Structures are given as C-alpha cells and as structure tokens.
N, C-alpha and C positions, 0 to 999 in steps of 0.2 A: 639178330640186331645188325643194322647196316653199319659198316665200318666208317669211322670218322677220319677221313684222309687228311683233314685240316690239321690234325695233331702230328702228322709226319714232319720232321725237321727237314727243311729244304736249304741246301747249300748251293749257291750259284757261283760257278767259276768265272771270274772277271779278269780281263787282261789289262785293265787300266782303271784309274780312279773314277772316271766318269761312268764306266759300265758298272762298277761296284756300287756307286751311290744310286744309280738307277735301279739296280736289283733290290736294294734296300727299300727304295720308294715303292716298288711293286709288291713288296711283301716277303722277300727272302728272309729267312731266319738268320742265315749266316752267309758270308761271302768268303770264298777262297781267292785271294788276290795273287795274281801272277803276271807274267808277260810272255809273249811269244807262244801262244797256245798251239801254233802250228808245229812246234817242236816237242809238244807234250807239256810245255810250261817251264818257265825259269823263274828265279827269284826276281820279283819286281823291283823297280827303282825305289830308292829310299824316299824320294819325294812323294811317290804314290802311296807308299806304306804310311808315311806320316799324315798325308791328307785324308786317307780313308779312315784311319784310326781316330783322327780328330773329329770326324763328321759322323761316325757310326751310331752315336747315341746309345740306345739300349741294345742294339743289335751286336752280333759278334763278327769279328774279322779274323780269319786265319791266313797266314802268309806261307806260300810255297817257298821252301828253302832248297833250291836246286841250282848249283852254280854253272852248269853247262848242260847241253844236250848230250845224246848218246847213251852209253850204258850208265849203270848206277854203282860202278866200282870206283871208289874215291881214294886218293892218296892223302897223306897227312896235311899237305898245304890246303887242299880243298876242304878237308874237315875243319881246319882252323878258320877258313873263310866262312864256312857255314855257322860255326860257333859265334863268330863276330856278327853275322847277320841275325842270329837268334837274340843276341844281346841287344842289338839295335831295335829289334821288334819289341822286346820287353820294355825298353826305355821309352817307347812311343805308344804304349797302351794297347798293343796287339793282344788278342785273346788266346791265340794258339798258333802253332807252326805245323807245317806239313813236311815230313821228312821221310827218308828211306835210303838204304844202302845195301848192296849185295856183294858177295865175294865172287871170285872168278868161277867157282863151281856152281853158281846159281843159288847158293844158300844165303840167308840173311847175314849181313855183316853185323852181328849182334854187338860187338865191341863199339863200333862206330855209332850205331843207332842208339845204344844205351848212353853213350857219351853226349850225343845231341839231345836225347830225351831227358836225361838227368839235368842238363843245363836249362832246358825249357821249363821243366817242372819246378826246378829250384827258383826260377824267376816268375813263377805264378802262371805259366801258360799251359794249355792243353797240347796234346800231341796226336797228330794223325799220321799213320804210316801210309805213304802214297802208293801209286800203282806200280812201283817197283815190284810189288808182290805178284803182279801179273806176269812178270818176267822170271820169277823164281823157278827153280828146277822142280820143286814140289810145293804147290800152293798151300797145302794143308800144314806141312811142316813150317812153312814161312809164316802162316797165321799164328801157330804156337810161338814162334820166335818173336813175332810182333807183340803178342800178349806178354811175353816174358820181359820185354823192354819197358812195360808200363804204359804203352800208348793207349789212349782212350778210344780210338777208332782206327779202322783201316778202310781205305778207299780202294775198291776193286771192281773189275768187270768180270770177275770169275775166270780169269785167265784167257778170255776170249777178246776179240776186237771190240765188242760192245757188251753192255750189261744184259740186254735182251737175249743175246746168244749165250751168256754165261749164267743164266738164272738158276739152272740146276746146281751148278757148283756154288753159287752164292748162297742158295738155300742151305746147302750142306755146311758152308762156312758159318752161317748164322747158327745152325744147330750145334756145331762143334764149339763155337765161341760161348754159347750158353750164358750170355750176359757178362762174360769176362771182358769183352771188347765189343764195340759197336761195329758191325760190318755195313758199310755204306756203299751201295751200288753206284757206279758212275760210268759214263761213256755211252753215247747213243740214247740217252734218256730224253724223251720229248713229252709234251703235254698230252699227247695221245696214248703213249705206252706206259706212263709213269704209274698209273694205278695197277696195271697188270704186273709190272716189276715188283711193286710192293706186295701184292697178293702172292706172287710166286716165290718170293724170297723170305718174306716175314721181316724184312728190314724196317727199321723205325726212322732211318735217315736216308736221304737221297741226294745225289750230286749231279749237276749238269751245267752246261753253259747256256741253255735255252731258258729264258725267263717264262716261257709258256708252261713250264713245269709247275710254277706257282699257281697259276689259274687252273691247271689240270687237276690239282689237289684241292681246289676251292679255298686257297689261302690268300687270294688277292685282297689287298687293303682298299 
C-alpha cells in the first residue's frame, strides 16, 4: 500500500508573524515561532507571539523559549526569564513551548528542563525539547532524559548538521523512543528530500523553515 504522506504533521519554523501566518495559509499543521533564525532561533517578540496566537484559528503555534544564542547552559536568572516567557505564552493562547537546557558536561539539565516543562504542562501547553539534544555528549542518553521530563516531542537532526545526514541516528532514536516521545527530524529538510527523510527514519512529524515541505508531502491547501 502506498504511504499517505499527507498524514505527516508538518511544523514550519517561522521567524516573524507574517511568515507564520503564511505558513498556516499554505497548509502547515503547526508553526514554531521564533526570531533570529541565523543564530539558531531565539524567543520571539511578545507582539509576534500575541499576533500569531490570535490569528492561528484551529492550527497550532509553538513558541521557542531561548533567551540568548550560544550554549544551552543557563543560570537561575535566565531560567526565571524563560518561566516568565512561558507564562506569557500560556496567557495568550499558545499551544506549546520549545525548550531545552544542558549542563557543562553535555548532559541534559534535567532539573531546569523539568521546571520549565512542569510550568508549561501546568498551564495546558505541550513541550518540545529542542536541538540542544544535538549538542549533547550522548544523544541517546539525552533522549531518555527528555522523555523523563515529560516532553511530548524532541526536535533533532540526529546530532549532525542536517537531518538528511543524521537519518541513521534519527531512525534509532525513533526506535528507542517506541512511542514514548515523538522524534521530529529538523534542519536541511526540503520539499525534495522530505519523503526520503520520513521513509528512512519512521518519523510521523517533520520540521523545517521551507514551506515547500508542505507541498512535498501533498498537504497544500
């Protein structure tokens, strides 16, 4: 039986409100809203968060919670700022937040992530563990740590620069997760390679900044 790629959940990463709303118009199931994609993405402006959440209709918007570029090792003040951003998102109808934190040894900062995840879940939002996992010392141990925090999904390129390069690791992550968390490939995903990535990894969700992914899966509205 031919695979129905239109059932794959497509998340489009958008770095402003206009891009997010265009992604929804083209058929994205979900948007990850951020800013400054060139740095790997940062927490978007509150104006953009409120605007996209108000206009999303039945679609979903997740917001990246990352206060600065650089590493993913955060102090108490940065954690407090992220908690405040999470509360703002919840108060404005956001569906989920995208978080992550590491310790200096490259392991997941479970205490910080759990604090952020518990706050988000307590306010009715889902949690995605972001590509900090690709910087972890052991990606499989980090996957188990992300699962332990209660996150619904993890965004990863399989520890490589792009998801096509990391497909072997991503497939193993999907197998290890065994339904306990959704492993969502991201980075370097295009309309041309998206079906191959899905086939090679077994993922049911895909992430990218190119809206051609939507038509590549036959999901255009």
